[in-house]
C-alpha positions in Angstrom: 112.8 80.1 94.2 115.9 82.1 94.8 118.7 83.6 92.7 121.9 81.7 91.9 124.4 80.7 89.3 124.7 77.5 87.3 126.7 75.7 89.9 124.1 76.6 92.6 121.3 75.2 90.4 123.2 72.0 89.5 124.1 71.3 93.2 121.0 72.7 95.0 120.1 71.0 98.2 116.9 72.3 99.8 117.7 70.7 103.2 121.1 72.4 103.3 119.7 75.8 102.3 118.4 78.7 104.4 114.9 77.5 103.6 115.2 74.1 105.2 112.8 75.0 108.1 110.2 76.4 105.7 110.4 73.2 103.7 109.8 71.1 106.8 106.8 73.2 107.7 105.3 72.7 104.2 105.7 68.9 104.5 103.9 69.0 107.8 100.7 70.2 106.0 101.2 67.8 103.1 102.9 70.1 100.6 106.1 68.7 98.9 108.6 71.5 98.4 111.3 71.6 95.6 114.1 74.1 95.1 114.1 76.4 92.1 117.3 78.3 91.5 116.7 81.2 89.0 119.0 83.1 86.7 118.4 84.9 83.5 121.1 82.7 82.0 118.9 79.6 82.3 115.5 81.2 81.9 114.0 78.5 79.8 114.9 75.7 82.2 113.2 77.5 85.1 110.2 78.3 82.9 109.7 74.6 82.2 110.2 73.7 85.9 107.7 76.2 87.1 105.0 74.9 84.8 105.2 71.6 86.7 104.5 73.2 90.0 101.3 74.2 91.9 102.9 77.3 93.5 106.1 79.2 93.8 107.3 81.3 96.6 109.9 83.8 95.3 112.9 85.2 97.1 114.6 87.3 94.5 115.7 90.9 95.1 114.9 93.8 92.7 118.6 93.8 91.7 120.6 90.6 91.6 124.1 90.3 90.1 123.6 93.7 88.4 120.4 92.6 86.7 116.9 93.7 87.4 113.8 91.5 87.7 112.2 92.4 84.4 112.6 89.0 82.7 111.7 87.1 85.9 108.6 89.2 86.5 107.5 88.5 82.9 108.0 84.8 83.5 106.1 84.9 86.8 103.1 86.7 85.1 103.1 84.0 82.4 103.1 81.0 84.7 100.5 82.7 86.9 98.3 82.9 83.8 98.9 79.2 83.3 97.5 78.4 86.8 100.6 78.4 89.0 100.1 80.3 92.3 102.8 83.0 92.3 103.9 84.5 95.6 104.4 87.4 95.4 102.8 88.3 92.1 104.8 91.1 90.3 101.6 93.3 90.1 101.3 93.1 93.9 105.0 93.9 94.3 104.5 97.0 92.2 101.8 98.2 94.5 103.3 97.2 97.9 107.0 96.7 97.4 108.2 100.1 96.1 108.9 103.2 98.2 105.8 104.8 96.6 103.7 102.8 99.1 104.8 105.5 101.6 103.0 108.1 99.5 99.9 105.9 98.9 99.4 105.2 102.6 100.5 108.5 104.1 97.0 109.1 105.3 97.1 106.1 107.6 98.2 106.4 111.2 101.6 105.0 110.2 102.0 107.8 107.7 104.3 110.9 107.6 104.7 114.0 105.6 105.7 112.2 102.4 106.1 113.7 98.9 107.0 112.4 95.5 109.6 113.9 93.1 109.1 112.9 89.5 112.1 114.9 88.2 115.4 116.3 89.4 114.1 119.7 88.5 111.1 119.3 90.8 113.4 118.1 93.6 115.7 121.2 93.1 112.7 123.5 93.4 110.9 121.8 96.3 113.5 120.2 98.6 115.2 123.4 99.8 112.0 124.7 101.5 111.6 121.3 103.4 115.2 121.6 104.7 114.8 125.0 106.2 115.0 125.2 110.0 117.4 122.3 110.2 114.8 119.6 109.3 116.5 116.6 107.8 114.9 114.6 105.0 115.3 111.0 103.8 115.1 110.6 100.0 114.5 107.1 98.6 114.7 105.7 95.1 111.5 104.1 93.8 112.7 100.5 94.2 115.8 99.0 95.7 117.2 97.1 98.6 119.9 97.1 101.3 120.0 100.9 101.7 120.9 101.5 98.0 119.4 104.8 96.8 118.4 106.0 100.3 119.9 109.3 101.3 119.7 111.6 104.4 120.0 115.3 103.5 120.2 118.2 105.9 121.6 121.8 105.9 125.1 122.1 107.4 123.9 125.3 109.0 120.3 125.1 110.2 120.1 128.9 110.3 120.5 129.3 106.5 117.4 130.7 104.9 118.5 131.2 101.3 119.5 127.9 99.6 121.3 127.8 96.3 123.7 125.3 94.5 126.6 126.4 96.7 124.8 126.0 100.1 126.7 123.5 102.3 124.8 120.3 103.1 125.2 117.2 105.2 124.6 114.1 103.0 124.7 110.4 103.9 124.0 107.3 101.9 122.3 104.4 103.8 124.4 101.7 102.2 126.6 99.8 104.6 130.1 101.4 104.9 129.0 105.0 104.0 129.4 108.0 106.3 128.2 111.5 106.4 129.7 114.0 103.9 129.8 117.8 103.7 128.9 118.7 100.1 127.3 121.7 98.3 123.6 121.4 97.3 124.8 121.0 93.6 126.6 117.8 94.6 123.4 116.5 96.3 121.6 117.0 93.0 124.4 115.3 91.1 124.3 112.2 93.4 120.5 111.9 93.1 120.3 112.5 89.4 120.7 108.8 88.4 117.6 107.8 90.2 115.5 109.9 87.8 116.7 108.0 84.7 113.8 106.8 82.5 110.7 106.8 84.6 112.6 107.0 87.8 111.4 109.0 90.8 112.2 109.6 94.4 110.1 109.5 97.6 110.9 112.1 100.3 109.9 111.7 104.0 111.0 113.4 107.2 114.0 111.9 109.1 112.8 110.4 112.4 114.8 111.7 115.3 114.1 108.6 117.4 116.0 106.4 114.9 118.7 105.7 117.5 116.1 103.8 119.5 116.0 101.2 116.8 113.9 99.9 113.9 111.2 97.3 114.3 110.4 94.9 111.4 107.0 93.2 111.6 106.8 90.0 109.6 103.4 89.2 108.1 101.8 86.1 106.8 98.9 87.5 104.8 97.3 89.6 107.5 98.7 87.8 110.6 101.9 88.7 112.4 104.4 85.9 112.1 107.2 87.5 114.2 109.4 90.5 114.7 112.9 91.7 114.0 114.6 94.5 116.0 117.7 96.2 114.8 119.2 98.6 117.4 121.8 100.1 115.1 120.6 100.6 111.6 121.2 102.6 108.4 121.6 106.4 108.9 122.3 105.9 112.7 124.1 109.1 113.8 127.6 109.4 115.3 127.7 110.0 119.1 127.3 113.6 120.2 130.4 115.6 119.6 132.0 112.9 117.5 132.9 113.3 113.8 130.4 111.9 111.3 132.7 109.1 110.2 132.4 107.6 113.7 128.8 106.8 113.2 128.4 103.0 114.0 127.7 100.6 111.2 124.4 98.7 111.2 124.3 95.8 113.6 122.5 92.4 113.7 118.8 92.1 113.6 117.4 90.0 116.4 114.3 87.9 115.8 111.3 87.3 118.1 108.0 85.3 117.9 104.7 87.2 117.5 103.9 86.9 121.3 107.0 89.0 122.2 105.6 91.4 124.9 107.3 94.7 123.9 105.9 94.4 120.3 102.2 93.8 121.2 101.2 97.4 120.3 102.5 97.0 116.7 101.0 93.5 116.5 97.5 94.8 117.4 97.7 97.7 115.0 98.9 95.5 112.1 96.2 92.8 112.6 93.3 95.1 113.6 94.0 98.2 111.5 97.0 98.5 109.2 96.8 95.4 107.1 93.2 96.2 106.2 94.1 99.9 105.7 96.9 99.0 103.4 94.6 96.8 101.3 92.1 99.7 101.0 94.7 102.3 100.1 96.2 100.1 97.4 93.0 98.5 96.0 94.1 95.0 96.9 91.8 92.0 97.5 92.4 89.8 100.5 93.8 87.1 98.2 96.3 89.6 96.7 98.1 90.1 100.0 101.4 88.2 99.9 101.9 85.0 101.8 105.0 86.6 103.3 105.9 90.3 103.6 107.3 92.6 106.2 107.0 96.3 107.2 109.7 98.4 108.8 108.8 100.9 111.5 110.6 103.7 113.2 109.5 105.3 116.4 107.6 108.6 115.8 106.9 111.4 118.3 105.2 110.4 121.5 101.4 111.1 121.4 99.6 113.3 123.9 99.3 110.4 126.4 103.0 109.7 126.2 102.6 106.5 124.2 104.8 105.6 121.2 103.7 106.2 117.7 105.1 104.4 114.7 106.2 105.6 111.2 106.3 103.3 108.2 109.8 103.2 106.7 109.3 100.7 103.9 107.5 97.4 103.0 109.5 94.4 101.7 107.9 91.9 99.5 110.4 90.7 96.8 112.8 88.7 99.0 111.8 88.5 102.7 114.7 86.6 104.1 115.9 85.9 106.7 112.7 85.9 108.9 111.7 84.4 112.2 111.1 80.6 112.1 107.9 81.3 114.0 106.3 82.4 110.7 106.9 79.0 109.0 103.8 77.2 110.3 101.6 80.1 109.5 103.2 80.3 106.0 102.6 76.6 105.3 98.9 76.8 106.4 98.3 80.0 104.4 99.7 78.4 101.3 97.6 75.3 101.7 94.5 77.4 102.2 95.2 79.4 99.0 95.9 76.3 97.0 92.6 74.8 98.1 90.8 78.0 97.2 92.4 78.1 93.8 91.4 74.6 93.0 
């Protein structure tokens, strides 16, 4: 299932879609795939279609076409109750696929000094102390995608000790096309205020100084690594030394690799031997709750006492993991078959 308009639903061709390789892998294990194009505008049609299926793998972002997933998530819960295997179930997404997972797992070896702001007033009172000494922070809205609602904040003058609404700040949004701005702290608060609407909240974690060395995305099929992505130039990448902030390069392409790629074997071992199980424990998930397909983004942390790399979790993606390495498709197909058999 993916999001689209009426024309996309009426003319859908699975073999011509970005999921053609996944469809071929499913057929290899005896599962016949069908395309489901979703939109709130034809909710009832999709509802009836899903009830005819054994399982549905969903690729729909938290925000699509200006609408959130509230109606879709209600639909997925209903068809799951009717016996359709839903991947990923909305309840699991709420545990794994929001930025709050950084707080819930901060005690793991991938964790960092993460805190949660439940109100703008709390942020106003607590953030200044964390910025003292020139330490940059990254603030993230509870749920989003593509860099939306992710902001890097730092003092314009690291020597400043008394911070008030007029204190100059350096602020940058992680969305593509944005660049660093010089604004007072009052403007930082103004920009972040919308993320606290309703039950909104923000996660705060330290900016990782080794970000210019790239971000590693680890693609998981349940608790096995299905491949990797590496993005050398990513969101919040700084401008070259001495260059103005607007000369910071824009994010580049992500390159994809199979699970045996030599330079990523350290992360592979940690994910399969420690982190997947640690994540389940922290979130209270059963083995069967782990998504068929999910990914975790890592930044390089400080070197440890032996000079080896450490890794800091940046986020986990569950709602719409695409694109991903084709090496994950055989694992994905076999994992789905296993779950269907177990369910029956």
